[in-house]
Z-matrix of the N, CA and C atoms (Angstrom, degrees):
N
C 1 1.453
C 2 1.530 1 108.88
N 3 1.325 2 117.08 1 126.50
C 4 1.459 3 120.71 2 -174.65
C 5 1.521 4 114.12 3 -111.10
N 6 1.340 5 117.55 4 -10.83
C 7 1.460 6 119.85 5 -172.86
C 8 1.524 7 110.44 6 -133.72
N 9 1.345 8 114.69 7 140.14
C 10 1.461 9 120.95 8 173.91
C 11 1.522 10 107.66 9 -126.02
N 12 1.323 11 115.96 10 116.90
C 13 1.466 12 121.83 11 179.99
C 14 1.523 13 109.82 12 -106.92
N 15 1.337 14 115.45 13 143.94
C 16 1.453 15 121.65 14 173.55
C 17 1.523 16 107.84 15 -119.26
N 18 1.321 17 115.32 16 126.30
C 19 1.464 18 121.24 17 -177.37
C 20 1.523 19 108.38 18 -120.50
N 21 1.328 20 116.77 19 122.28
C 22 1.464 21 122.31 20 177.08
C 23 1.522 22 109.33 21 -110.60
N 24 1.325 23 115.79 22 123.04
C 25 1.461 24 121.85 23 -177.96
C 26 1.520 25 108.49 24 -134.96
N 27 1.342 26 117.12 25 133.24
C 28 1.464 27 117.65 26 178.81
C 29 1.523 28 110.08 27 -76.41
N 30 1.310 29 115.36 28 158.19
C 31 1.463 30 121.20 29 -174.12
C 32 1.525 31 111.84 30 -61.96
N 33 1.320 32 117.40 31 -32.86
C 34 1.468 33 120.46 32 -179.90
C 35 1.524 34 110.92 33 -64.10
N 36 1.315 35 116.72 34 -44.01
C 37 1.469 36 119.84 35 177.57
C 38 1.524 37 111.14 36 -64.92
N 39 1.328 38 116.57 37 -38.33
C 40 1.456 39 120.07 38 178.65
C 41 1.528 40 110.74 39 -62.51
N 42 1.321 41 116.67 40 -42.50
C 43 1.482 42 119.57 41 177.83
C 44 1.516 43 110.83 42 -64.26
N 45 1.325 44 116.83 43 -39.85
C 46 1.464 45 120.55 44 179.98
C 47 1.525 46 111.25 45 -62.59
N 48 1.338 47 115.97 46 -30.65
C 49 1.466 48 121.02 47 178.48
C 50 1.528 49 112.06 48 -88.69
N 51 1.338 50 116.09 49 4.30
C 52 1.459 51 123.41 50 179.51
C 53 1.534 52 111.41 51 60.17
N 54 1.323 53 114.70 52 41.38
C 55 1.464 54 120.69 53 175.29
C 56 1.516 55 107.25 54 -96.70
N 57 1.321 56 116.18 55 97.30
C 58 1.456 57 121.22 56 -173.50
C 59 1.528 58 113.70 57 -112.99
N 60 1.324 59 118.21 58 -12.98
C 61 1.463 60 119.32 59 -178.19
C 62 1.527 61 109.86 60 -154.86
N 63 1.330 62 116.25 61 -178.63
C 64 1.465 63 121.16 62 -174.28
C 65 1.527 64 112.44 63 -66.61
N 66 1.332 65 117.54 64 -31.00
C 67 1.463 66 118.30 65 178.84
C 68 1.530 67 110.38 66 -71.63
N 69 1.329 68 117.46 67 -36.40
C 70 1.463 69 120.48 68 175.99
C 71 1.534 70 110.46 69 -63.45
N 72 1.335 71 116.85 70 -40.33
C 73 1.467 72 119.64 71 175.02
C 74 1.520 73 110.45 72 -62.67
N 75 1.313 74 116.30 73 -42.64
C 76 1.463 75 121.36 74 179.68
C 77 1.536 76 110.40 75 -54.05
N 78 1.323 77 117.07 76 -45.58
C 79 1.461 78 120.71 77 -179.00
C 80 1.521 79 111.60 78 -70.87
N 81 1.335 80 116.86 79 -39.43
C 82 1.458 81 120.63 80 -177.04
C 83 1.525 82 112.27 81 -67.51
N 84 1.319 83 116.70 82 -37.20
C 85 1.458 84 119.57 83 -176.00
C 86 1.526 85 111.63 84 -66.98
N 87 1.336 86 116.97 85 -21.99
C 88 1.463 87 119.67 86 174.44
C 89 1.526 88 110.97 87 -58.52
N 90 1.333 89 117.72 88 -24.90
C 91 1.460 90 120.80 89 -178.67
C 92 1.523 91 112.12 90 -69.92
N 93 1.331 92 117.22 91 -9.40
C 94 1.470 93 120.16 92 172.08
C 95 1.520 94 111.34 93 -73.83
N 96 1.336 95 116.12 94 -11.27
C 97 1.472 96 121.37 95 -177.36
C 98 1.534 97 109.07 96 -128.67
N 99 1.327 98 117.70 97 69.66
C 100 1.471 99 120.64 98 -174.08
C 101 1.520 100 114.02 99 -65.61
N 102 1.330 101 118.15 100 -19.81
C 103 1.460 102 120.49 101 -177.34
C 104 1.520 103 113.42 102 -91.52
N 105 1.335 104 117.30 103 1.93
C 106 1.465 105 119.85 104 -178.97
C 107 1.526 106 111.15 105 -138.67
N 108 1.357 107 117.76 106 54.71
C 109 1.467 108 119.35 107 -176.50
C 110 1.513 109 114.61 108 -67.59
N 111 1.327 110 117.60 109 -25.31
C 112 1.461 111 120.75 110 -176.80
C 113 1.520 112 112.72 111 -106.88
N 114 1.307 113 116.64 112 6.73
C 115 1.459 114 120.03 113 -177.09
C 116 1.524 115 110.86 114 -77.70
N 117 1.320 116 114.86 115 161.39
C 118 1.454 117 120.11 116 173.89
C 119 1.521 118 108.88 117 -67.50
N 120 1.339 119 116.41 118 141.09
C 121 1.464 120 119.11 119 -178.59
C 122 1.523 121 109.11 120 -64.64
N 123 1.337 122 115.70 121 122.26
C 124 1.461 123 121.60 122 178.04
C 125 1.522 124 109.44 123 -128.68
N 126 1.310 125 114.84 124 43.41
C 127 1.456 126 119.00 125 176.36
C 128 1.522 127 108.99 126 -144.41
N 129 1.321 128 115.04 127 158.10
C 130 1.455 129 122.58 128 176.97
C 131 1.520 130 109.11 129 -113.72
N 132 1.322 131 116.17 130 150.68
C 133 1.457 132 119.79 131 -178.71
C 134 1.525 133 110.85 132 -135.87
N 135 1.300 134 114.04 133 162.42
C 136 1.456 135 121.55 134 172.51
C 137 1.517 136 106.68 135 -150.94
N 138 1.328 137 116.60 136 135.07
C 139 1.459 138 121.81 137 -179.84
C 140 1.521 139 108.92 138 -119.13
N 141 1.320 140 116.69 139 115.69
C 142 1.457 141 122.29 140 177.27
C 143 1.522 142 109.31 141 -104.58
N 144 1.326 143 116.49 142 127.79
C 145 1.461 144 120.53 143 176.81
C 146 1.524 145 108.67 144 -90.32
N 147 1.324 146 116.16 145 118.25
C 148 1.449 147 122.76 146 178.49
C 149 1.529 148 109.03 147 -103.18
N 150 1.316 149 116.66 148 -174.88
C 151 1.461 150 119.47 149 178.30
C 152 1.527 151 109.29 150 -74.64
N 153 1.335 152 115.97 151 107.05
C 154 1.458 153 121.14 152 178.84
C 155 1.518 154 114.55 153 73.24
N 156 1.330 155 118.52 154 15.33
C 157 1.457 156 120.18 155 -177.14
C 158 1.530 157 109.92 156 -159.77
N 159 1.324 158 114.55 157 172.57
C 160 1.469 159 122.01 158 175.11
C 161 1.519 160 108.55 159 -127.71
N 162 1.316 161 115.40 160 143.87
C 163 1.468 162 121.29 161 171.30
C 164 1.524 163 107.43 162 -118.65
N 165 1.313 164 115.16 163 123.73
C 166 1.463 165 121.67 164 -176.76
C 167 1.527 166 108.46 165 -114.34
N 168 1.331 167 115.95 166 131.79
C 169 1.459 168 122.03 167 174.60
C 170 1.519 169 108.64 168 -108.70
N 171 1.332 170 116.17 169 137.91
C 172 1.465 171 121.60 170 178.74
C 173 1.528 172 108.14 171 -132.04
N 174 1.324 173 116.33 172 118.68
C 175 1.465 174 122.67 173 177.17
C 176 1.517 175 107.74 174 -108.14
N 177 1.326 176 116.67 175 122.91
C 178 1.464 177 119.08 176 -171.25
C 179 1.520 178 111.85 177 -148.81
N 180 1.327 179 115.27 178 151.40
C 181 1.457 180 120.87 179 172.45
C 182 1.511 181 111.88 180 -80.59
N 183 1.334 182 117.11 181 -22.29
C 184 1.463 183 122.39 182 175.82
C 185 1.525 184 109.25 183 -100.11
N 186 1.309 185 116.66 184 145.16
C 187 1.456 186 120.97 185 -176.80
C 188 1.525 187 110.24 186 -70.67
N 189 1.339 188 118.08 187 116.10
C 190 1.468 189 119.80 188 178.84
C 191 1.522 190 110.60 189 -79.94
N 192 1.322 191 115.57 190 155.98
C 193 1.463 192 121.25 191 176.57
C 194 1.512 193 109.67 192 -116.71
N 195 1.323 194 115.68 193 162.29
C 196 1.458 195 120.61 194 -178.99
C 197 1.526 196 109.40 195 -70.52
N 198 1.340 197 118.49 196 120.83
C 199 1.468 198 119.79 197 -179.61
C 200 1.524 199 111.34 198 -73.37
N 201 1.323 200 116.27 199 161.28
C 202 1.462 201 120.60 200 -176.10
C 203 1.520 202 112.57 201 -62.66
N 204 1.328 203 118.01 202 -26.96
C 205 1.456 204 120.82 203 -176.55
C 206 1.528 205 112.87 204 -84.42
N 207 1.320 206 117.30 205 0.51
C 208 1.463 207 121.30 206 178.93
C 209 1.527 208 109.52 207 -111.30
N 210 1.333 209 119.08 208 130.10
C 211 1.468 210 120.28 209 175.79
C 212 1.525 211 110.15 210 -65.12
N 213 1.337 212 115.78 211 151.04
C 214 1.466 213 120.04 212 -177.14
C 215 1.519 214 112.20 213 -57.49
N 216 1.335 215 116.70 214 -38.18
C 217 1.466 216 119.13 215 -178.48
C 218 1.528 217 112.17 216 -78.42
N 219 1.332 218 117.30 217 -1.32
C 220 1.455 219 121.09 218 177.52
C 221 1.513 220 113.04 219 -100.98
N 222 1.337 221 116.32 220 6.97
C 223 1.464 222 120.92 221 -176.61
C 224 1.518 223 109.63 222 -118.92
N 225 1.317 224 116.99 223 125.07
C 226 1.468 225 122.14 224 176.70
C 227 1.518 226 108.42 225 -131.09
N 228 1.324 227 116.06 226 140.53
C 229 1.463 228 120.73 227 -174.83
C 230 1.519 229 109.46 228 -134.06
N 231 1.336 230 115.95 229 130.34
C 232 1.459 231 121.80 230 176.83
C 233 1.523 232 109.93 231 -125.18
N 234 1.324 233 115.65 232 135.59
C 235 1.461 234 120.17 233 172.68
C 236 1.523 235 108.04 234 -86.53
N 237 1.325 236 116.58 235 132.07
C 238 1.455 237 121.56 236 -176.94
C 239 1.525 238 109.08 237 -86.21
N 240 1.315 239 116.08 238 117.27
C 241 1.457 240 120.48 239 -179.65
C 242 1.523 241 110.23 240 -81.50
N 243 1.329 242 116.09 241 157.62
C 244 1.466 243 120.07 242 178.17
C 245 1.524 244 110.88 243 -63.85
N 246 1.340 245 117.05 244 -29.56
C 247 1.460 246 120.02 245 -179.21
C 248 1.532 247 111.52 246 -67.69
N 249 1.337 248 117.10 247 -27.69
C 250 1.460 249 119.65 248 -180.00
C 251 1.523 250 111.13 249 -62.61
N 252 1.314 251 116.94 250 -32.55
C 253 1.461 252 121.44 251 -178.69
C 254 1.528 253 112.61 252 -97.77
N 255 1.335 254 116.55 253 20.92
C 256 1.462 255 120.42 254 -178.21
C 257 1.522 256 112.95 255 -104.26
N 258 1.336 257 118.13 256 3.06
C 259 1.456 258 121.27 257 -176.60
C 260 1.530 259 110.72 258 -82.66
N 261 1.319 260 114.22 259 163.63
C 262 1.464 261 119.44 260 179.56
C 263 1.516 262 111.91 261 -89.29
N 264 1.340 263 116.24 262 -39.15
C 265 1.466 264 121.04 263 -176.33
C 266 1.529 265 110.45 264 -120.70
N 267 1.335 266 114.83 265 144.45
C 268 1.462 267 121.09 266 176.50
C 269 1.525 268 110.01 267 -139.35
N 270 1.327 269 115.17 268 139.51
C 271 1.456 270 118.92 269 160.86
C 272 1.523 271 106.02 270 -77.67
N 273 1.323 272 116.75 271 136.96
C 274 1.461 273 118.93 272 -176.52
C 275 1.527 274 110.76 273 -132.14
N 276 1.300 275 113.90 274 156.33
C 277 1.462 276 121.56 275 173.56
C 278 1.523 277 106.13 276 -143.55
N 279 1.320 278 116.52 277 126.22
C 280 1.457 279 119.84 278 -178.68
C 281 1.520 280 109.37 279 -142.38
N 282 1.315 281 116.38 280 136.54
C 283 1.459 282 121.53 281 171.28
C 284 1.522 283 106.50 282 -102.75
N 285 1.315 284 115.48 283 116.65
C 286 1.459 285 120.85 284 -172.30
C 287 1.527 286 111.09 285 -122.98
N 288 1.333 287 114.18 286 170.70
C 289 1.461 288 122.26 287 179.23
C 290 1.527 289 108.18 288 -119.27
N 291 1.350 290 117.29 289 77.08
C 292 1.469 291 119.91 290 -176.98
C 293 1.529 292 110.94 291 -73.82
N 294 1.311 293 116.10 292 123.88
C 295 1.463 294 120.80 293 -178.79
C 296 1.520 295 109.41 294 -138.19
N 297 1.322 296 114.61 295 164.95
C 298 1.457 297 121.70 296 169.26
C 299 1.522 298 107.62 297 -132.40
N 300 1.316 299 116.24 298 151.81
C 301 1.462 300 121.15 299 -179.30
C 302 1.519 301 109.34 300 -100.47
N 303 1.315 302 116.21 301 124.31
C 304 1.458 303 120.84 302 176.44
C 305 1.530 304 109.35 303 -76.85
N 306 1.295 305 117.13 304 132.98
C 307 1.467 306 121.77 305 -178.65
C 308 1.526 307 109.73 306 -71.19
N 309 1.337 308 116.69 307 131.02
C 310 1.460 309 121.41 308 174.91
C 311 1.531 310 108.81 309 -81.85
N 312 1.333 311 115.94 310 130.09
C 313 1.464 312 120.22 311 -176.89
C 314 1.527 313 110.50 312 -127.23
N 315 1.346 314 115.69 313 154.94
C 316 1.457 315 120.73 314 177.82
C 317 1.527 316 109.61 315 -88.01
N 318 1.323 317 116.38 316 -171.65
C 319 1.469 318 120.83 317 -176.85
C 320 1.527 319 112.40 318 -62.82
N 321 1.338 320 116.99 319 -23.28
C 322 1.460 321 120.97 320 178.49
C 323 1.523 322 112.13 321 -93.94
N 324 1.344 323 115.94 322 11.71
C 325 1.469 324 122.57 323 178.31
C 326 1.525 325 112.18 324 67.68
N 327 1.330 326 116.39 325 22.29
C 328 1.455 327 120.19 326 175.89
C 329 1.537 328 109.15 327 -93.93
N 330 1.334 329 118.39 328 144.26
C 331 1.466 330 120.56 329 179.74
C 332 1.521 331 112.04 330 -59.98
N 333 1.330 332 116.32 331 136.31
C 334 1.455 333 120.97 332 176.61
C 335 1.521 334 109.77 333 -74.34
N 336 1.341 335 115.16 334 142.27
C 337 1.467 336 121.12 335 -177.19
C 338 1.518 337 108.68 336 -123.12
N 339 1.346 338 116.43 337 138.40
C 340 1.461 339 121.85 338 178.62
C 341 1.518 340 110.17 339 -77.60
N 342 1.334 341 115.82 340 172.95
C 343 1.461 342 121.06 341 -178.60
C 344 1.530 343 111.53 342 -62.17
N 345 1.342 344 117.21 343 -26.53
C 346 1.464 345 120.41 344 -179.86
C 347 1.533 346 112.50 345 -83.39
N 348 1.332 347 116.19 346 3.65
C 349 1.457 348 120.09 347 177.48
C 350 1.517 349 115.01 348 88.98
N 351 1.338 350 116.91 349 -4.23
C 352 1.457 351 120.01 350 -179.65
C 353 1.524 352 110.47 351 -90.26
N 354 1.309 353 116.09 352 148.52
C 355 1.455 354 121.24 353 178.93
C 356 1.523 355 110.48 354 -64.73
N 357 1.320 356 116.29 355 134.15
C 358 1.456 357 120.49 356 179.32
C 359 1.524 358 110.45 357 -67.21
N 360 1.319 359 114.69 358 136.48
C 361 1.460 360 119.69 359 178.79
C 362 1.525 361 109.44 360 -75.65
N 363 1.298 362 115.82 361 131.38
C 364 1.448 363 120.26 362 -179.85
C 365 1.518 364 113.02 363 -85.51
N 366 1.304 365 115.95 364 179.50
C 367 1.457 366 121.67 365 179.30
C 368 1.515 367 110.12 366 -66.00
N 369 1.328 368 115.48 367 136.46
C 370 1.456 369 120.11 368 177.71
C 371 1.524 370 110.19 369 -84.46
N 372 1.314 371 115.23 370 133.30
C 373 1.467 372 120.40 371 178.16
C 374 1.527 373 107.86 372 -127.75
N 375 1.335 374 117.93 373 145.99
C 376 1.466 375 120.30 374 -177.51
C 377 1.524 376 112.34 375 -72.40
N 378 1.311 377 115.39 376 148.54
C 379 1.457 378 122.27 377 171.62
C 380 1.526 379 108.57 378 -87.49
N 381 1.326 380 116.26 379 138.58
C 382 1.471 381 118.81 380 -176.94
C 383 1.526 382 112.91 381 -130.59
N 384 1.324 383 118.35 382 -21.62
C 385 1.459 384 120.44 383 -177.25
C 386 1.531 385 109.87 384 -77.50
N 387 1.353 386 117.68 385 136.54
C 388 1.469 387 120.09 386 -177.20
C 389 1.520 388 113.96 387 -55.69
N 390 1.336 389 117.86 388 -40.45
C 391 1.468 390 118.98 389 -178.89
C 392 1.528 391 111.26 390 -68.33
N 393 1.346 392 116.91 391 -35.59
C 394 1.463 393 120.12 392 177.02
C 395 1.525 394 110.87 393 -68.30
N 396 1.333 395 116.21 394 -38.81
C 397 1.457 396 120.49 395 -179.54
C 398 1.528 397 111.07 396 -66.51
N 399 1.321 398 116.88 397 -43.32
C 400 1.460 399 120.00 398 178.38
C 401 1.526 400 110.68 399 -63.22
N 402 1.333 401 116.62 400 -43.84
C 403 1.466 402 120.35 401 178.35
C 404 1.528 403 110.98 402 -61.91
N 405 1.327 404 116.73 403 -37.43
C 406 1.472 405 121.49 404 178.83
C 407 1.521 406 110.17 405 -62.23
N 408 1.337 407 116.38 406 -45.88
C 409 1.465 408 119.77 407 -178.53
C 410 1.523 409 111.20 408 -66.87
N 411 1.318 410 117.40 409 -42.08
C 412 1.464 411 120.71 410 177.28
C 413 1.529 412 110.03 411 -59.58
N 414 1.315 413 115.68 412 -41.32
C 415 1.461 414 120.95 413 179.37
C 416 1.529 415 111.21 414 -62.79
N 417 1.334 416 117.90 415 -36.17
C 418 1.461 417 120.74 416 180.00
C 419 1.521 418 111.14 417 -65.67
N 420 1.335 419 117.68 418 -29.15
C 421 1.452 420 119.81 419 174.59
C 422 1.512 421 112.03 420 -70.25
N 423 1.323 422 115.76 421 -30.93
C 424 1.465 423 121.16 422 -179.84
C 425 1.525 424 111.54 423 -84.09
N 426 1.339 425 116.44 424 -40.04
C 427 1.464 426 121.45 425 -176.52
C 428 1.517 427 108.93 426 -137.24
N 429 1.324 428 116.60 427 113.51
C 430 1.455 429 120.02 428 -179.28
C 431 1.530 430 111.44 429 -74.29
N 432 1.332 431 116.33 430 -44.49
C 433 1.467 432 120.48 431 -176.12
C 434 1.522 433 108.33 432 -168.30
N 435 1.312 434 115.40 433 -178.28
C 436 1.465 435 122.14 434 172.11
C 437 1.514 436 108.63 435 -103.32
N 438 1.309 437 117.28 436 132.12
C 439 1.452 438 121.18 437 175.66
C 440 1.530 439 108.87 438 -63.97
N 441 1.331 440 116.93 439 127.17
C 442 1.470 441 120.88 440 -173.52
C 443 1.521 442 112.34 441 -65.00
N 444 1.322 443 117.90 442 -28.61
C 445 1.458 444 120.46 443 -177.75
C 446 1.533 445 111.74 444 -85.70
N 447 1.320 446 116.66 445 -46.54
C 448 1.459 447 120.26 446 -174.81
C 449 1.518 448 113.23 447 -97.24
N 450 1.346 449 117.35 448 -15.58
C 451 1.467 450 123.99 449 -175.80
C 452 1.524 451 110.88 450 62.21
N 453 1.333 452 116.42 451 19.84
C 454 1.448 453 120.70 452 176.10
C 455 1.534 454 109.62 453 -86.86
N 456 1.327 455 116.04 454 151.08
C 457 1.454 456 120.02 455 -179.94
C 458 1.526 457 110.28 456 -72.49
N 459 1.334 458 115.35 457 137.53
C 460 1.460 459 121.94 458 177.57
C 461 1.524 460 107.96 459 -105.05
N 462 1.340 461 118.93 460 118.66
C 463 1.468 462 120.68 461 -175.45
C 464 1.515 463 113.01 462 -62.77
N 465 1.335 464 115.36 463 150.70
C 466 1.458 465 121.13 464 179.79
C 467 1.513 466 113.43 465 -88.02
N 468 1.338 467 117.88 466 -27.21
C 469 1.452 468 120.42 467 173.22
C 470 1.512 469 116.29 468 85.26
N 471 1.341 470 118.81 469 16.10
C 472 1.460 471 119.45 470 177.96
C 473 1.524 472 110.16 471 -151.50
N 474 1.337 473 114.95 472 165.64
C 475 1.455 474 120.49 473 173.35
C 476 1.520 475 108.31 474 -134.61
N 477 1.327 476 116.71 475 154.08
C 478 1.454 477 122.03 476 175.87
C 479 1.531 478 108.41 477 -81.28
N 480 1.328 479 117.30 478 132.09
C 481 1.460 480 121.84 479 -179.83
C 482 1.530 481 108.43 480 -80.27
N 483 1.324 482 116.30 481 108.69
C 484 1.462 483 121.36 482 -175.62
C 485 1.521 484 112.61 483 -66.58
N 486 1.324 485 116.92 484 -26.68
C 487 1.458 486 120.18 485 -176.43
C 488 1.526 487 113.11 486 -73.76
N 489 1.307 488 117.41 487 -11.29
C 490 1.474 489 121.87 488 178.66
C 491 1.525 490 109.17 489 -110.52
N 492 1.343 491 117.52 490 150.72
C 493 1.467 492 120.23 491 -177.44
C 494 1.532 493 112.14 492 -60.64
N 495 1.317 494 115.25 493 141.75
C 496 1.461 495 122.56 494 172.91
C 497 1.519 496 107.87 495 -118.61
N 498 1.312 497 116.77 496 116.44
C 499 1.463 498 121.54 497 179.76
C 500 1.524 499 109.24 498 -100.13
N 501 1.334 500 114.76 499 131.27
C 502 1.466 501 121.13 500 179.35
C 503 1.522 502 107.91 501 -126.93
N 504 1.315 503 116.44 502 117.68
C 505 1.462 504 120.10 503 -178.60
C 506 1.523 505 110.49 504 -78.73
N 507 1.332 506 118.16 505 156.41
C 508 1.464 507 119.91 506 172.40
C 509 1.525 508 110.38 507 -62.59
N 510 1.317 509 115.94 508 148.55
C 511 1.456 510 120.21 509 179.04
C 512 1.523 511 110.89 510 -63.82
N 513 1.335 512 116.27 511 134.72
C 514 1.452 513 122.40 512 175.97
C 515 1.524 514 109.40 513 -120.34
N 516 1.318 515 115.81 514 134.85
C 517 1.458 516 120.40 515 -179.81
C 518 1.525 517 110.50 516 -80.02
N 519 1.311 518 115.82 517 130.48
C 520 1.455 519 122.52 518 176.88
C 521 1.527 520 107.89 519 -111.35
N 522 1.329 521 116.50 520 98.94
C 523 1.467 522 122.00 521 -174.98
C 524 1.534 523 110.82 522 -85.06
N 525 1.319 524 115.35 523 149.76
C 526 1.468 525 120.79 524 177.81
C 527 1.519 526 109.05 525 -156.51
N 528 1.322 527 114.48 526 165.21
C 529 1.460 528 121.19 527 175.47
C 530 1.522 529 108.59 528 -121.31
N 531 1.339 530 115.30 529 135.44
C 532 1.455 531 121.36 530 179.04
C 533 1.516 532 108.47 531 -142.74
N 534 1.324 533 115.65 532 126.16
C 535 1.472 534 121.78 533 179.46
C 536 1.529 535 111.27 534 54.02
N 537 1.323 536 116.22 535 37.88
C 538 1.455 537 121.12 536 176.59
C 539 1.516 538 115.06 537 81.80
N 540 1.334 539 118.05 538 1.37
C 541 1.455 540 121.25 539 -178.57
C 542 1.523 541 110.27 540 -112.61
N 543 1.318 542 116.13 541 145.79
C 544 1.461 543 121.93 542 177.94
C 545 1.523 544 109.96 543 -96.34
N 546 1.320 545 116.22 544 142.79
C 547 1.462 546 122.03 545 178.17
C 548 1.522 547 107.96 546 -156.39
N 549 1.318 548 115.61 547 177.06
C 550 1.462 549 118.65 548 176.50
C 551 1.518 550 109.97 549 -153.36
N 552 1.324 551 114.53 550 158.80
C 553 1.450 552 122.16 551 170.40
C 554 1.526 553 108.14 552 -116.77
N 555 1.320 554 116.20 553 146.86
C 556 1.453 555 120.67 554 175.75
C 557 1.518 556 109.87 555 -92.87
N 558 1.323 557 116.90 556 115.15
C 559 1.456 558 121.54 557 -177.39
C 560 1.516 559 112.22 558 -101.45
N 561 1.322 560 116.76 559 133.42
C 562 1.464 561 122.82 560 177.66
C 563 1.528 562 108.10 561 -130.31
N 564 1.315 563 116.46 562 132.98
C 565 1.455 564 121.08 563 179.96
C 566 1.530 565 109.70 564 -101.32
N 567 1.328 566 115.31 565 127.96
C 568 1.461 567 123.06 566 177.93
C 569 1.528 568 108.75 567 -112.95
N 570 1.336 569 116.75 568 134.62
C 571 1.461 570 121.19 569 175.44
C 572 1.524 571 108.28 570 -135.76
N 573 1.331 572 116.63 571 130.17
C 574 1.457 573 119.52 572 -179.33
C 575 1.510 574 110.76 573 -175.77
N 576 1.321 575 115.55 574 -151.51
C 577 1.464 576 122.22 575 -179.17
C 578 1.522 577 108.55 576 -129.69
N 579 1.318 578 116.05 577 135.91
C 580 1.454 579 120.03 578 178.36
C 581 1.522 580 110.18 579 -122.32
N 582 1.329 581 114.95 580 156.21
C 583 1.459 582 122.32 581 173.95
C 584 1.523 583 108.21 582 -116.29
N 585 1.307 584 116.39 583 132.07
C 586 1.463 585 121.06 584 177.48
C 587 1.531 586 108.53 585 -76.25
N 588 1.311 587 116.15 586 124.08
C 589 1.464 588 121.14 587 179.72
C 590 1.523 589 112.01 588 -103.70
N 591 1.319 590 117.11 589 -21.78
C 592 1.461 591 122.32 590 175.51
C 593 1.522 592 107.07 591 -148.22
N 594 1.330 593 116.62 592 112.69
C 595 1.469 594 121.23 593 -171.34
C 596 1.528 595 112.26 594 -60.28
N 597 1.313 596 117.17 595 -50.73
C 598 1.468 597 120.43 596 -176.56
C 599 1.521 598 111.16 597 -62.08
N 600 1.316 599 116.37 598 -44.22
C 601 1.464 600 119.45 599 -179.37
C 602 1.529 601 111.03 600 -66.70
N 603 1.325 602 116.48 601 -37.60
C 604 1.463 603 119.70 602 179.27
C 605 1.525 604 111.26 603 -65.43
N 606 1.324 605 117.16 604 -41.47
C 607 1.466 606 119.88 605 178.83
C 608 1.529 607 110.01 606 -61.67
N 609 1.320 608 116.70 607 -40.33
C 610 1.466 609 119.94 608 177.72
C 611 1.534 610 110.67 609 -64.06
N 612 1.334 611 116.36 610 -39.04
C 613 1.465 612 119.86 611 177.27
C 614 1.520 613 110.43 612 -64.36
N 615 1.318 614 117.13 613 -43.79
C 616 1.466 615 121.75 614 178.61
C 617 1.524 616 110.76 615 -59.43
N 618 1.318 617 116.64 616 -40.94
C 619 1.460 618 120.79 617 -177.48
C 620 1.519 619 112.86 618 -74.60
N 621 1.333 620 117.23 619 -33.08
C 622 1.469 621 119.85 620 -175.82
C 623 1.520 622 112.98 621 -95.52
N 624 1.347 623 117.52 622 -15.71
C 625 1.459 624 120.12 623 179.21
C 626 1.511 625 112.78 624 85.99
N 627 1.327 626 115.16 625 173.11
C 628 1.461 627 122.23 626 -175.88
C 629 1.523 628 110.41 627 -117.24
N 630 1.321 629 116.38 628 131.04
C 631 1.458 630 120.50 629 173.95
C 632 1.521 631 113.45 630 82.11
N 633 1.328 632 115.15 631 -163.15
C 634 1.463 633 121.77 632 -175.62
C 635 1.527 634 110.87 633 -104.73
N 636 1.337 635 115.63 634 -178.60
C 637 1.480 636 123.98 635 178.22
C 638 1.518 637 112.01 636 58.90
N 639 1.326 638 117.15 637 36.28
C 640 1.467 639 120.03 638 -177.97
C 641 1.527 640 112.24 639 -65.43
N 642 1.323 641 117.46 640 -28.77
C 643 1.453 642 119.69 641 178.52
C 644 1.513 643 113.49 642 -72.70
N 645 1.329 644 117.19 643 -7.12
C 646 1.459 645 122.00 644 -177.60
C 647 1.527 646 112.23 645 -113.13
N 648 1.324 647 116.89 646 22.00
C 649 1.453 648 120.01 647 173.45
C 650 1.513 649 115.68 648 95.30
N 651 1.332 650 118.21 649 19.06
C 652 1.459 651 121.07 650 -178.71
C 653 1.535 652 110.53 651 -117.03
N 654 1.348 653 114.77 652 152.95
C 655 1.457 654 120.30 653 169.58
C 656 1.509 655 116.80 654 98.37
N 657 1.342 656 119.22 655 -7.77
C 658 1.457 657 121.14 656 -177.34
C 659 1.531 658 110.03 657 -81.92
N 660 1.320 659 116.18 658 122.44
C 661 1.464 660 121.95 659 178.52
C 662 1.525 661 110.31 660 -85.19
N 663 1.325 662 117.35 661 118.70
C 664 1.455 663 121.89 662 169.66
C 665 1.524 664 106.81 663 -92.06
N 666 1.351 665 115.88 664 125.25
C 667 1.457 666 121.13 665 -171.14
C 668 1.521 667 111.71 666 -122.65
N 669 1.327 668 114.86 667 148.94
C 670 1.465 669 122.38 668 171.15
C 671 1.521 670 107.76 669 -141.76
N 672 1.337 671 119.34 670 119.97
C 673 1.468 672 120.90 671 -179.58
C 674 1.538 673 110.90 672 -60.54
N 675 1.336 674 116.62 673 141.81
C 676 1.454 675 122.04 674 176.99
C 677 1.524 676 108.78 675 -136.98
N 678 1.324 677 115.61 676 156.68
C 679 1.462 678 121.50 677 176.04
C 680 1.518 679 108.89 678 -107.30
N 681 1.323 680 116.94 679 129.78
C 682 1.466 681 121.91 680 176.11
C 683 1.526 682 109.19 681 -116.25
């Protein structure tokens, strides 16, 4: 990801554009990339609700442009230099969608298996307990995801610095409508300090985001280098 855009829009303009939930934001932010309407999403977003306004962050490998619904003075764009990602410690803030998958079981309480021999993925439910949330975040530093081809764990490249405060907000439901159906994601905000343990893996984590529901405004790490 080479570009970080900040978009400030007042609530009145957002209502006029019929931006009422996270899925509406998801569709609107595509307008920052008018030359790639059918491309696979390769950007991360975050939507912060302020007093009477919204602040939207967009992290992308392609240079975003100011959309028509954003005033010119509400759009700021920074190119991310390689030196920015060369530090050892960062203060971070991330709004994530921490979930766990419940195992699907048959009448004998055995895990259900698909025709391909893999265990069926169960329903995802949000994590809400502080100890579970902290463990989830620590785990993301150790393992970013599973490689889709090999099913091997892909390291996250960072650790949470225990000596510095870690703030975890209560889970908030983010409701939306898609294709006539209502749903929600559970959003939790984490703020603290991290140490990079593997530079290459950390950069990949920064570019791909943390957790699920990335298309709905979750997973983007806001970073500020710090000295410890």
